[in-house]
PDB file of N, CA, C and O in Angstrom, chain B, residues numbered from 101:
ATOM      1  N   MET B 101     -45.489 -14.884 162.693  1.00  0.00           N
ATOM      2  CA  MET B 101     -44.527 -14.284 161.843  1.00  0.00           C
ATOM      3  C   MET B 101     -44.241 -12.786 162.451  1.00  0.00           C
ATOM      4  O   MET B 101     -45.152 -11.958 162.452  1.00  0.00           O
ATOM      5  N   THR B 102     -43.064 -12.499 162.920  1.00  0.00           N
ATOM      6  CA  THR B 102     -42.758 -11.139 163.453  1.00  0.00           C
ATOM      7  C   THR B 102     -42.167 -10.247 162.671  1.00  0.00           C
ATOM      8  O   THR B 102     -41.186 -10.604 162.018  1.00  0.00           O
ATOM      9  N   HIS B 103     -42.623  -8.990 162.592  1.00  0.00           N
ATOM     10  CA  HIS B 103     -41.992  -7.967 161.668  1.00  0.00           C
ATOM     11  C   HIS B 103     -40.747  -7.201 162.466  1.00  0.00           C
ATOM     12  O   HIS B 103     -40.870  -6.789 163.619  1.00  0.00           O
ATOM     13  N   PRO B 104     -39.631  -7.084 161.744  1.00  0.00           N
ATOM     14  CA  PRO B 104     -38.443  -6.628 162.342  1.00  0.00           C
ATOM     15  C   PRO B 104     -39.118  -4.864 162.694  1.00  0.00           C
ATOM     16  O   PRO B 104     -39.966  -4.233 162.063  1.00  0.00           O
ATOM     17  N   THR B 105     -38.409  -4.514 163.815  1.00  0.00           N
ATOM     18  CA  THR B 105     -38.857  -3.116 163.885  1.00  0.00           C
ATOM     19  C   THR B 105     -37.739  -2.155 163.515  1.00  0.00           C
ATOM     20  O   THR B 105     -36.585  -2.583 163.542  1.00  0.00           O
ATOM     21  N   THR B 106     -37.979  -0.884 163.168  1.00  0.00           N
ATOM     22  CA  THR B 106     -37.177   0.090 162.478  1.00  0.00           C
ATOM     23  C   THR B 106     -36.960   0.828 163.530  1.00  0.00           C
ATOM     24  O   THR B 106     -37.793   1.217 164.348  1.00  0.00           O
ATOM     25  N   PRO B 107     -35.499   1.077 163.498  1.00  0.00           N
ATOM     26  CA  PRO B 107     -35.039   1.888 164.972  1.00  0.00           C
ATOM     27  C   PRO B 107     -35.672   3.395 164.561  1.00  0.00           C
ATOM     28  O   PRO B 107     -35.772   3.909 163.447  1.00  0.00           O
ATOM     29  N   GLN B 108     -35.994   3.819 165.658  1.00  0.00           N
ATOM     30  CA  GLN B 108     -36.971   5.205 165.809  1.00  0.00           C
ATOM     31  C   GLN B 108     -35.521   6.275 165.473  1.00  0.00           C
ATOM     32  O   GLN B 108     -34.480   5.884 166.002  1.00  0.00           O
ATOM     33  N   ARG B 109     -35.452   7.326 164.791  1.00  0.00           N
ATOM     34  CA  ARG B 109     -34.521   8.271 164.925  1.00  0.00           C
ATOM     35  C   ARG B 109     -35.014   9.445 165.543  1.00  0.00           C
ATOM     36  O   ARG B 109     -36.111   9.940 165.285  1.00  0.00           O
ATOM     37  N   SER B 110     -34.207   9.881 166.351  1.00  0.00           N
ATOM     38  CA  SER B 110     -34.652  11.286 167.373  1.00  0.00           C
ATOM     39  C   SER B 110     -34.916  12.420 165.982  1.00  0.00           C
ATOM     40  O   SER B 110     -34.364  12.390 164.882  1.00  0.00           O
ATOM     41  N   PRO B 111     -35.789  13.230 166.416  1.00  0.00           N
ATOM     42  CA  PRO B 111     -35.940  14.480 165.438  1.00  0.00           C
ATOM     43  C   PRO B 111     -34.883  15.451 165.491  1.00  0.00           C
ATOM     44  O   PRO B 111     -34.408  15.899 166.534  1.00  0.00           O
ATOM     45  N   GLU B 112     -34.481  15.806 164.146  1.00  0.00           N
ATOM     46  CA  GLU B 112     -33.327  16.595 163.901  1.00  0.00           C
ATOM     47  C   GLU B 112     -33.521  17.966 164.961  1.00  0.00           C
ATOM     48  O   GLU B 112     -34.639  18.440 165.160  1.00  0.00           O
ATOM     49  N   PRO B 113     -32.450  18.448 165.515  1.00  0.00           N
ATOM     50  CA  PRO B 113     -32.682  19.653 166.271  1.00  0.00           C
ATOM     51  C   PRO B 113     -33.091  20.959 165.392  1.00  0.00           C
ATOM     52  O   PRO B 113     -32.458  21.115 164.348  1.00  0.00           O
ATOM     53  N   ARG B 114     -33.883  21.710 165.654  1.00  0.00           N
ATOM     54  CA  ARG B 114     -34.082  22.968 165.062  1.00  0.00           C
ATOM     55  C   ARG B 114     -32.822  24.018 165.085  1.00  0.00           C
ATOM     56  O   ARG B 114     -32.277  24.352 166.138  1.00  0.00           O
ATOM     57  N   PRO B 115     -32.476  24.440 163.950  1.00  0.00           N
ATOM     58  CA  PRO B 115     -31.319  25.279 163.847  1.00  0.00           C
ATOM     59  C   PRO B 115     -31.924  26.557 164.670  1.00  0.00           C
ATOM     60  O   PRO B 115     -33.105  26.863 164.838  1.00  0.00           O
ATOM     61  N   SER B 116     -30.856  27.137 165.083  1.00  0.00           N
ATOM     62  CA  SER B 116     -31.148  28.394 165.971  1.00  0.00           C
ATOM     63  C   SER B 116     -31.617  29.733 164.670  1.00  0.00           C
ATOM     64  O   SER B 116     -31.288  29.710 163.484  1.00  0.00           O
ATOM     65  N   PRO B 117     -32.360  30.682 165.292  1.00  0.00           N
ATOM     66  CA  PRO B 117     -32.266  31.539 164.180  1.00  0.00           C
ATOM     67  C   PRO B 117     -30.984  32.253 163.636  1.00  0.00           C
ATOM     68  O   PRO B 117     -30.974  32.564 162.445  1.00  0.00           O
ATOM     69  N   THR B 118     -29.902  32.535 164.424  1.00  0.00           N
ATOM     70  CA  THR B 118     -28.435  32.782 163.849  1.00  0.00           C
ATOM     71  C   THR B 118     -28.006  31.940 163.102  1.00  0.00           C
ATOM     72  O   THR B 118     -27.397  32.377 162.126  1.00  0.00           O
ATOM     73  N   GLU B 119     -28.144  30.344 163.248  1.00  0.00           N
ATOM     74  CA  GLU B 119     -27.599  29.382 162.273  1.00  0.00           C
ATOM     75  C   GLU B 119     -28.581  29.666 161.167  1.00  0.00           C
ATOM     76  O   GLU B 119     -28.156  30.017 160.066  1.00  0.00           O
ATOM     77  N   ARG B 120     -29.754  29.546 161.375  1.00  0.00           N
ATOM     78  CA  ARG B 120     -30.622  29.536 160.062  1.00  0.00           C
ATOM     79  C   ARG B 120     -29.977  30.845 159.038  1.00  0.00           C
ATOM     80  O   ARG B 120     -29.703  30.682 157.849  1.00  0.00           O
ATOM     81  N   ARG B 121     -29.830  32.004 159.705  1.00  0.00           N
ATOM     82  CA  ARG B 121     -29.460  33.157 159.036  1.00  0.00           C
ATOM     83  C   ARG B 121     -28.112  33.168 158.188  1.00  0.00           C
ATOM     84  O   ARG B 121     -27.911  33.861 157.191  1.00  0.00           O
ATOM     85  N   ARG B 122     -27.033  32.070 158.902  1.00  0.00           N
ATOM     86  CA  ARG B 122     -26.079  32.199 158.414  1.00  0.00           C
ATOM     87  C   ARG B 122     -25.856  31.034 157.038  1.00  0.00           C
ATOM     88  O   ARG B 122     -24.959  30.945 156.200  1.00  0.00           O
ATOM     89  N   THR B 123     -26.915  30.359 157.231  1.00  0.00           N
ATOM     90  CA  THR B 123     -26.679  29.201 156.176  1.00  0.00           C
ATOM     91  C   THR B 123     -28.110  29.372 154.913  1.00  0.00           C
ATOM     92  O   THR B 123     -28.314  28.573 153.999  1.00  0.00           O
ATOM     93  N   SER B 124     -29.005  30.724 155.233  1.00  0.00           N
ATOM     94  CA  SER B 124     -29.941  31.054 154.326  1.00  0.00           C
ATOM     95  C   SER B 124     -29.469  32.047 152.953  1.00  0.00           C
ATOM     96  O   SER B 124     -28.433  32.698 152.819  1.00  0.00           O
ATOM     97  N   ASN B 125     -30.349  31.935 152.237  1.00  0.00           N
ATOM     98  CA  ASN B 125     -30.132  32.679 150.932  1.00  0.00           C
ATOM     99  C   ASN B 125     -30.240  34.098 151.494  1.00  0.00           C
ATOM    100  O   ASN B 125     -31.240  34.218 152.202  1.00  0.00           O
ATOM    101  N   ALA B 126     -29.573  35.102 151.397  1.00  0.00           N
ATOM    102  CA  ALA B 126     -29.995  36.428 151.715  1.00  0.00           C
ATOM    103  C   ALA B 126     -31.130  37.069 151.126  1.00  0.00           C
ATOM    104  O   ALA B 126     -31.714  38.060 151.565  1.00  0.00           O
ATOM    105  N   ALA B 127     -31.433  36.310 149.925  1.00  0.00           N
ATOM    106  CA  ALA B 127     -32.610  37.072 149.266  1.00  0.00           C
ATOM    107  C   ALA B 127     -33.740  36.235 149.622  1.00  0.00           C
ATOM    108  O   ALA B 127     -34.752  36.392 148.938  1.00  0.00           O
ATOM    109  N   SER B 128     -33.775  35.286 150.655  1.00  0.00           N
ATOM    110  CA  SER B 128     -34.829  34.541 150.491  1.00  0.00           C
ATOM    111  C   SER B 128     -35.960  35.180 151.398  1.00  0.00           C
ATOM    112  O   SER B 128     -37.061  34.633 151.466  1.00  0.00           O
ATOM    113  N   GLY B 129     -35.729  36.136 151.971  1.00  0.00           N
ATOM    114  CA  GLY B 129     -36.818  36.999 152.459  1.00  0.00           C
ATOM    115  C   GLY B 129     -36.716  38.470 152.526  1.00  0.00           C
ATOM    116  O   GLY B 129     -35.602  38.967 152.689  1.00  0.00           O
ATOM    117  N   CYS B 130     -37.779  39.231 152.416  1.00  0.00           N
ATOM    118  CA  CYS B 130     -37.559  40.410 152.297  1.00  0.00           C
ATOM    119  C   CYS B 130     -38.848  41.044 152.733  1.00  0.00           C
ATOM    120  O   CYS B 130     -39.867  40.456 152.373  1.00  0.00           O
ATOM    121  N   LEU B 131     -39.008  42.304 153.552  1.00  0.00           N
ATOM    122  CA  LEU B 131     -40.449  42.527 153.824  1.00  0.00           C
ATOM    123  C   LEU B 131     -40.062  44.049 154.076  1.00  0.00           C
ATOM    124  O   LEU B 131     -39.233  44.525 154.853  1.00  0.00           O
ATOM    125  N   GLY B 132     -40.990  44.710 153.105  1.00  0.00           N
ATOM    126  CA  GLY B 132     -40.955  46.257 152.938  1.00  0.00           C
ATOM    127  C   GLY B 132     -42.106  46.481 153.883  1.00  0.00           C
ATOM    128  O   GLY B 132     -43.052  45.696 153.813  1.00  0.00           O
ATOM    129  N   ILE B 133     -42.135  47.482 154.777  1.00  0.00           N
ATOM    130  CA  ILE B 133     -43.052  47.978 155.634  1.00  0.00           C
ATOM    131  C   ILE B 133     -42.967  49.710 155.284  1.00  0.00           C
ATOM    132  O   ILE B 133     -41.923  50.362 155.272  1.00  0.00           O
ATOM    133  N   ILE B 134     -44.303  50.223 155.020  1.00  0.00           N
ATOM    134  CA  ILE B 134     -44.595  51.637 154.812  1.00  0.00           C
ATOM    135  C   ILE B 134     -45.381  51.861 156.267  1.00  0.00           C
ATOM    136  O   ILE B 134     -46.434  51.275 156.519  1.00  0.00           O
ATOM    137  N   GLY B 135     -44.757  52.755 157.158  1.00  0.00           N
ATOM    138  CA  GLY B 135     -45.814  52.825 158.408  1.00  0.00           C
ATOM    139  C   GLY B 135     -45.887  54.038 158.837  1.00  0.00           C
ATOM    140  O   GLY B 135     -44.910  54.738 158.573  1.00  0.00           O
ATOM    141  N   CYS B 136     -46.684  54.485 159.382  1.00  0.00           N
ATOM    142  CA  CYS B 136     -46.938  55.806 159.811  1.00  0.00           C
ATOM    143  C   CYS B 136     -46.297  56.053 161.334  1.00  0.00           C
ATOM    144  O   CYS B 136     -45.846  55.117 161.993  1.00  0.00           O
ATOM    145  N   PRO B 137     -46.317  57.546 161.847  1.00  0.00           N
ATOM    146  CA  PRO B 137     -46.065  57.385 163.168  1.00  0.00           C
ATOM    147  C   PRO B 137     -46.511  56.630 164.203  1.00  0.00           C
ATOM    148  O   PRO B 137     -45.865  56.104 165.110  1.00  0.00           O
ATOM    149  N   ILE B 138     -47.799  56.625 163.959  1.00  0.00           N
ATOM    150  CA  ILE B 138     -48.737  55.841 165.096  1.00  0.00           C
ATOM    151  C   ILE B 138     -48.017  54.411 165.342  1.00  0.00           C
ATOM    152  O   ILE B 138     -47.905  53.990 166.493  1.00  0.00           O
ATOM    153  N   LEU B 139     -47.566  53.725 164.314  1.00  0.00           N
ATOM    154  CA  LEU B 139     -47.002  52.294 164.412  1.00  0.00           C
ATOM    155  C   LEU B 139     -45.649  52.383 164.861  1.00  0.00           C
ATOM    156  O   LEU B 139     -45.164  51.317 165.239  1.00  0.00           O
ATOM    157  N   GLU B 140     -44.876  53.465 164.914  1.00  0.00           N
ATOM    158  CA  GLU B 140     -43.135  53.724 165.072  1.00  0.00           C
ATOM    159  C   GLU B 140     -43.153  52.573 166.199  1.00  0.00           C
ATOM    160  O   GLU B 140     -42.727  51.476 165.840  1.00  0.00           O
ATOM    161  N   ASP B 141     -43.546  52.695 167.356  1.00  0.00           N
ATOM    162  CA  ASP B 141     -43.341  51.876 168.484  1.00  0.00           C
ATOM    163  C   ASP B 141     -43.354  50.468 168.175  1.00  0.00           C
ATOM    164  O   ASP B 141     -42.375  49.807 168.521  1.00  0.00           O
ATOM    165  N   GLU B 142     -44.494  49.798 167.462  1.00  0.00           N
ATOM    166  CA  GLU B 142     -44.710  48.754 167.117  1.00  0.00           C
ATOM    167  C   GLU B 142     -43.577  47.984 166.304  1.00  0.00           C
ATOM    168  O   GLU B 142     -43.093  46.866 166.478  1.00  0.00           O
ATOM    169  N   ILE B 143     -43.344  48.883 165.443  1.00  0.00           N
ATOM    170  CA  ILE B 143     -42.021  48.466 164.451  1.00  0.00           C
ATOM    171  C   ILE B 143     -40.723  48.471 164.994  1.00  0.00           C
ATOM    172  O   ILE B 143     -39.796  47.824 164.507  1.00  0.00           O
ATOM    173  N   VAL B 144     -40.631  49.197 166.006  1.00  0.00           N
ATOM    174  CA  VAL B 144     -39.356  49.253 166.804  1.00  0.00           C
ATOM    175  C   VAL B 144     -39.417  47.958 167.400  1.00  0.00           C
ATOM    176  O   VAL B 144     -38.587  47.099 167.102  1.00  0.00           O
ATOM    177  N   HIS B 145     -40.307  47.756 168.194  1.00  0.00           N
ATOM    178  CA  HIS B 145     -40.543  46.288 169.022  1.00  0.00           C
ATOM    179  C   HIS B 145     -40.303  45.204 168.337  1.00  0.00           C
ATOM    180  O   HIS B 145     -39.442  44.393 168.677  1.00  0.00           O
ATOM    181  N   SER B 146     -41.081  45.073 167.245  1.00  0.00           N
ATOM    182  CA  SER B 146     -40.765  44.042 166.182  1.00  0.00           C
ATOM    183  C   SER B 146     -39.348  43.888 165.602  1.00  0.00           C
ATOM    184  O   SER B 146     -38.761  42.814 165.476  1.00  0.00           O
ATOM    185  N   VAL B 147     -38.930  44.964 165.304  1.00  0.00           N
ATOM    186  CA  VAL B 147     -37.407  44.774 164.792  1.00  0.00           C
ATOM    187  C   VAL B 147     -36.663  44.220 165.847  1.00  0.00           C
ATOM    188  O   VAL B 147     -36.018  43.190 165.654  1.00  0.00           O
ATOM    189  N   GLN B 148     -36.677  44.886 167.144  1.00  0.00           N
ATOM    190  CA  GLN B 148     -35.614  44.761 168.354  1.00  0.00           C
ATOM    191  C   GLN B 148     -35.707  43.384 168.682  1.00  0.00           C
ATOM    192  O   GLN B 148     -34.676  42.815 169.039  1.00  0.00           O
ATOM    193  N   ARG B 149     -36.797  42.740 168.620  1.00  0.00           N
ATOM    194  CA  ARG B 149     -37.299  41.312 169.219  1.00  0.00           C
ATOM    195  C   ARG B 149     -36.997  40.054 168.365  1.00  0.00           C
ATOM    196  O   ARG B 149     -36.590  38.975 168.794  1.00  0.00           O
ATOM    197  N   ASP B 150     -37.301  40.424 166.929  1.00  0.00           N
ATOM    198  CA  ASP B 150     -37.163  39.455 166.018  1.00  0.00           C
ATOM    199  C   ASP B 150     -35.822  38.806 165.379  1.00  0.00           C
ATOM    200  O   ASP B 150     -35.371  39.350 164.371  1.00  0.00           O
ATOM    201  N   GLU B 151     -35.218  37.768 165.867  1.00  0.00           N
ATOM    202  CA  GLU B 151     -33.884  37.238 165.747  1.00  0.00           C
ATOM    203  C   GLU B 151     -33.855  37.118 164.349  1.00  0.00           C
ATOM    204  O   GLU B 151     -32.863  37.690 163.898  1.00  0.00           O
ATOM    205  N   ASP B 152     -34.637  36.539 163.389  1.00  0.00           N
ATOM    206  CA  ASP B 152     -34.558  36.541 162.124  1.00  0.00           C
ATOM    207  C   ASP B 152     -34.288  38.117 161.235  1.00  0.00           C
ATOM    208  O   ASP B 152     -33.881  38.045 160.076  1.00  0.00           O
ATOM    209  N   ILE B 153     -34.439  38.928 161.610  1.00  0.00           N
ATOM    210  CA  ILE B 153     -34.199  40.277 160.961  1.00  0.00           C
ATOM    211  C   ILE B 153     -32.763  40.650 161.052  1.00  0.00           C
ATOM    212  O   ILE B 153     -32.231  40.947 162.121  1.00  0.00           O
ATOM    213  N   SER B 154     -32.177  40.629 159.962  1.00  0.00           N
ATOM    214  CA  SER B 154     -30.710  40.733 160.070  1.00  0.00           C
ATOM    215  C   SER B 154     -30.333  41.976 159.413  1.00  0.00           C
ATOM    216  O   SER B 154     -29.114  42.147 159.393  1.00  0.00           O
ATOM    217  N   SER B 155     -31.024  42.887 158.871  1.00  0.00           N
ATOM    218  CA  SER B 155     -30.890  44.257 158.143  1.00  0.00           C
ATOM    219  C   SER B 155     -32.007  45.288 158.140  1.00  0.00           C
ATOM    220  O   SER B 155     -33.061  44.959 157.596  1.00  0.00           O
ATOM    221  N   VAL B 156     -31.921  46.299 158.594  1.00  0.00           N
ATOM    222  CA  VAL B 156     -33.272  47.176 158.455  1.00  0.00           C
ATOM    223  C   VAL B 156     -32.452  48.688 157.638  1.00  0.00           C
ATOM    224  O   VAL B 156     -31.461  49.357 157.933  1.00  0.00           O
ATOM    225  N   TYR B 157     -33.441  48.748 156.541  1.00  0.00           N
ATOM    226  CA  TYR B 157     -33.344  50.019 155.807  1.00  0.00           C
ATOM    227  C   TYR B 157     -34.167  51.106 156.056  1.00  0.00           C
ATOM    228  O   TYR B 157     -35.356  50.801 155.968  1.00  0.00           O
ATOM    229  N   VAL B 158     -33.973  52.182 156.314  1.00  0.00           N
ATOM    230  CA  VAL B 158     -34.706  53.079 156.178  1.00  0.00           C
ATOM    231  C   VAL B 158     -34.753  54.405 155.335  1.00  0.00           C
ATOM    232  O   VAL B 158     -33.712  55.061 155.341  1.00  0.00           O
ATOM    233  N   VAL B 159     -35.643  54.814 154.728  1.00  0.00           N
ATOM    234  CA  VAL B 159     -35.355  56.105 153.846  1.00  0.00           C
ATOM    235  C   VAL B 159     -35.381  57.317 154.739  1.00  0.00           C
ATOM    236  O   VAL B 159     -36.367  57.597 155.420  1.00  0.00           O
ATOM    237  N   GLU B 160     -34.243  58.049 154.719  1.00  0.00           N
ATOM    238  CA  GLU B 160     -34.325  58.943 155.716  1.00  0.00           C
ATOM    239  C   GLU B 160     -34.937  60.656 155.097  1.00  0.00           C
ATOM    240  O   GLU B 160     -34.562  61.359 154.159  1.00  0.00           O
ATOM    241  N   ASN B 161     -35.770  60.790 155.905  1.00  0.00           N
ATOM    242  CA  ASN B 161     -36.705  62.361 155.516  1.00  0.00           C
ATOM    243  C   ASN B 161     -37.097  62.774 156.596  1.00  0.00           C
ATOM    244  O   ASN B 161     -36.606  62.388 157.657  1.00  0.00           O
ATOM    245  N   GLU B 162     -38.181  63.749 156.501  1.00  0.00           N
ATOM    246  CA  GLU B 162     -38.752  64.388 157.712  1.00  0.00           C
ATOM    247  C   GLU B 162     -39.551  63.425 158.755  1.00  0.00           C
ATOM    248  O   GLU B 162     -39.592  63.312 159.980  1.00  0.00           O
ATOM    249  N   GLU B 163     -40.240  62.712 157.500  1.00  0.00           N
ATOM    250  CA  GLU B 163     -41.145  61.652 158.228  1.00  0.00           C
ATOM    251  C   GLU B 163     -40.346  60.653 159.336  1.00  0.00           C
ATOM    252  O   GLU B 163     -40.812  60.362 160.438  1.00  0.00           O
ATOM    253  N   SER B 164     -39.102  60.211 158.834  1.00  0.00           N
ATOM    254  CA  SER B 164     -38.795  58.994 159.587  1.00  0.00           C
ATOM    255  C   SER B 164     -37.561  59.409 160.406  1.00  0.00           C
ATOM    256  O   SER B 164     -36.701  58.621 160.798  1.00  0.00           O
ATOM    257  N   ARG B 165     -37.572  60.817 160.633  1.00  0.00           N
ATOM    258  CA  ARG B 165     -36.626  61.058 161.855  1.00  0.00           C
ATOM    259  C   ARG B 165     -36.940  60.139 163.320  1.00  0.00           C
ATOM    260  O   ARG B 165     -36.377  59.246 163.953  1.00  0.00           O
ATOM    261  N   ASN B 166     -37.814  60.705 163.390  1.00  0.00           N
ATOM    262  CA  ASN B 166     -38.446  60.006 165.039  1.00  0.00           C
ATOM    263  C   ASN B 166     -38.237  58.331 165.045  1.00  0.00           C
ATOM    264  O   ASN B 166     -37.728  57.764 166.012  1.00  0.00           O
ATOM    265  N   LEU B 167     -38.731  57.555 163.745  1.00  0.00           N
ATOM    266  CA  LEU B 167     -38.683  56.253 163.954  1.00  0.00           C
ATOM    267  C   LEU B 167     -37.033  55.961 163.784  1.00  0.00           C
ATOM    268  O   LEU B 167     -36.632  54.902 164.265  1.00  0.00           O
ATOM    269  N   LEU B 168     -36.139  56.767 163.183  1.00  0.00           N
ATOM    270  CA  LEU B 168     -34.826  56.556 163.298  1.00  0.00           C
ATOM    271  C   LEU B 168     -33.848  56.919 164.749  1.00  0.00           C
ATOM    272  O   LEU B 168     -32.764  56.469 165.118  1.00  0.00           O
ATOM    273  N   ARG B 169     -34.601  57.740 165.233  1.00  0.00           N
ATOM    274  CA  ARG B 169     -34.262  57.854 166.571  1.00  0.00           C
ATOM    275  C   ARG B 169     -34.788  56.782 167.563  1.00  0.00           C
ATOM    276  O   ARG B 169     -34.096  56.408 168.510  1.00  0.00           O
ATOM    277  N   LYS B 170     -36.047  56.292 167.315  1.00  0.00           N
ATOM    278  CA  LYS B 170     -36.101  55.110 168.354  1.00  0.00           C
ATOM    279  C   LYS B 170     -35.509  53.778 167.821  1.00  0.00           C
ATOM    280  O   LYS B 170     -35.153  52.928 168.637  1.00  0.00           O
ATOM    281  N   LEU B 171     -35.386  53.555 166.474  1.00  0.00           N
ATOM    282  CA  LEU B 171     -34.517  52.534 166.124  1.00  0.00           C
ATOM    283  C   LEU B 171     -32.983  52.310 167.046  1.00  0.00           C
ATOM    284  O   LEU B 171     -32.546  51.341 167.668  1.00  0.00           O
ATOM    285  N   ARG B 172     -32.450  53.665 166.798  1.00  0.00           N
ATOM    286  CA  ARG B 172     -31.174  53.817 167.611  1.00  0.00           C
ATOM    287  C   ARG B 172     -31.139  53.668 169.004  1.00  0.00           C
ATOM    288  O   ARG B 172     -30.237  53.018 169.534  1.00  0.00           O
ATOM    289  N   LYS B 173     -32.061  54.222 169.670  1.00  0.00           N
ATOM    290  CA  LYS B 173     -32.391  54.198 170.861  1.00  0.00           C
ATOM    291  C   LYS B 173     -32.404  52.850 171.317  1.00  0.00           C
ATOM    292  O   LYS B 173     -31.728  52.737 172.340  1.00  0.00           O
ATOM    293  N   ALA B 174     -32.936  51.759 170.926  1.00  0.00           N
ATOM    294  CA  ALA B 174     -33.251  50.398 170.761  1.00  0.00           C
ATOM    295  C   ALA B 174     -32.210  49.698 170.454  1.00  0.00           C
ATOM    296  O   ALA B 174     -32.315  48.475 170.551  1.00  0.00           O
ATOM    297  N   ASN B 175     -31.038  50.237 170.040  1.00  0.00           N
ATOM    298  CA  ASN B 175     -29.931  49.759 169.800  1.00  0.00           C
ATOM    299  C   ASN B 175     -29.909  48.773 168.387  1.00  0.00           C
ATOM    300  O   ASN B 175     -29.104  47.878 168.128  1.00  0.00           O
ATOM    301  N   VAL B 176     -30.940  49.195 167.661  1.00  0.00           N
ATOM    302  CA  VAL B 176     -30.881  48.599 166.052  1.00  0.00           C
ATOM    303  C   VAL B 176     -30.312  49.658 165.304  1.00  0.00           C
ATOM    304  O   VAL B 176     -30.676  50.809 165.544  1.00  0.00           O
ATOM    305  N   ARG B 177     -29.412  49.407 164.372  1.00  0.00           N
ATOM    306  CA  ARG B 177     -28.313  50.015 163.604  1.00  0.00           C
ATOM    307  C   ARG B 177     -29.192  50.041 162.076  1.00  0.00           C
ATOM    308  O   ARG B 177     -29.010  49.170 161.225  1.00  0.00           O
ATOM    309  N   PRO B 178     -29.900  50.873 161.946  1.00  0.00           N
ATOM    310  CA  PRO B 178     -30.316  50.718 160.422  1.00  0.00           C
ATOM    311  C   PRO B 178     -29.465  51.301 159.421  1.00  0.00           C
ATOM    312  O   PRO B 178     -28.626  52.159 159.694  1.00  0.00           O
ATOM    313  N   THR B 179     -29.692  50.793 158.127  1.00  0.00           N
ATOM    314  CA  THR B 179     -28.863  51.367 156.842  1.00  0.00           C
ATOM    315  C   THR B 179     -29.876  52.477 156.706  1.00  0.00           C
ATOM    316  O   THR B 179     -31.103  52.399 156.754  1.00  0.00           O
ATOM    317  N   VAL B 180     -29.043  53.604 156.512  1.00  0.00           N
ATOM    318  CA  VAL B 180     -29.963  54.678 156.192  1.00  0.00           C
ATOM    319  C   VAL B 180     -29.784  55.332 154.751  1.00  0.00           C
ATOM    320  O   VAL B 180     -28.636  55.700 154.501  1.00  0.00           O
ATOM    321  N   ASN B 181     -30.675  55.517 153.842  1.00  0.00           N
ATOM    322  CA  ASN B 181     -30.562  55.788 152.438  1.00  0.00           C
ATOM    323  C   ASN B 181     -31.438  57.283 152.650  1.00  0.00           C
ATOM    324  O   ASN B 181     -32.478  57.410 153.295  1.00  0.00           O
ATOM    325  N   SER B 182     -30.689  58.359 151.906  1.00  0.00           N
ATOM    326  CA  SER B 182     -31.438  59.543 151.686  1.00  0.00           C
ATOM    327  C   SER B 182     -31.988  59.703 150.357  1.00  0.00           C
ATOM    328  O   SER B 182     -32.526  60.728 149.938  1.00  0.00           O
ATOM    329  N   THR B 183     -31.823  58.655 149.741  1.00  0.00           N
ATOM    330  CA  THR B 183     -32.281  58.863 148.078  1.00  0.00           C
ATOM    331  C   THR B 183     -34.095  58.155 148.219  1.00  0.00           C
ATOM    332  O   THR B 183     -34.431  57.102 148.761  1.00  0.00           O
ATOM    333  N   ILE B 184     -34.906  59.103 147.574  1.00  0.00           N
ATOM    334  CA  ILE B 184     -36.224  58.748 147.625  1.00  0.00           C
ATOM    335  C   ILE B 184     -36.404  58.216 146.363  1.00  0.00           C
ATOM    336  O   ILE B 184     -35.783  58.841 145.503  1.00  0.00           O
ATOM    337  N   VAL B 185     -37.059  57.252 145.951  1.00  0.00           N
ATOM    338  CA  VAL B 185     -37.363  56.703 144.841  1.00  0.00           C
ATOM    339  C   VAL B 185     -38.734  56.835 144.262  1.00  0.00           C
ATOM    340  O   VAL B 185     -39.545  56.116 144.846  1.00  0.00           O
ATOM    341  N   HIS B 186     -39.189  57.485 143.367  1.00  0.00           N
ATOM    342  CA  HIS B 186     -40.328  57.876 142.499  1.00  0.00           C
ATOM    343  C   HIS B 186     -40.878  56.995 141.514  1.00  0.00           C
ATOM    344  O   HIS B 186     -40.411  57.055 140.376  1.00  0.00           O
ATOM    345  N   VAL B 187     -41.782  56.200 141.767  1.00  0.00           N
ATOM    346  CA  VAL B 187     -42.460  55.221 140.499  1.00  0.00           C
ATOM    347  C   VAL B 187     -43.733  56.047 140.225  1.00  0.00           C
ATOM    348  O   VAL B 187     -44.466  56.560 141.070  1.00  0.00           O
ATOM    349  N   ARG B 188     -43.850  56.078 138.956  1.00  0.00           N
ATOM    350  CA  ARG B 188     -45.175  56.283 138.104  1.00  0.00           C
ATOM    351  C   ARG B 188     -45.602  55.174 137.609  1.00  0.00           C
ATOM    352  O   ARG B 188     -44.925  54.352 136.991  1.00  0.00           O
ATOM    353  N   PHE B 189     -46.974  55.103 137.919  1.00  0.00           N
ATOM    354  CA  PHE B 189     -47.938  53.849 137.285  1.00  0.00           C
ATOM    355  C   PHE B 189     -48.561  54.580 136.269  1.00  0.00           C
ATOM    356  O   PHE B 189     -49.046  55.681 136.528  1.00  0.00           O
ATOM    357  N   ASN B 190     -48.613  54.046 135.005  1.00  0.00           N
ATOM    358  CA  ASN B 190     -49.395  54.527 133.855  1.00  0.00           C
ATOM    359  C   ASN B 190     -50.891  54.155 134.311  1.00  0.00           C
ATOM    360  O   ASN B 190     -51.844  54.417 133.577  1.00  0.00           O
TER     361      ASN B 190
END
């Protein structure tokens, strides 16, 4: 007795990062980074190269000016916020 064979389906093509960004929930991923000046180059490199990053927000203050300059030089256009939020934990 022979068993009927099930036709093999080819694997679904993986969507590109741009397609995933268009179809994903905007709140599905968020990462906050608190970095020091030593890590600025690595942060800029990661943000510039990662196609899944669709938005960059930077709190503007004296410490972030160099990071903002480097991001802009790398053609990354961050949304800049000059409001600093202070949180107190009891």
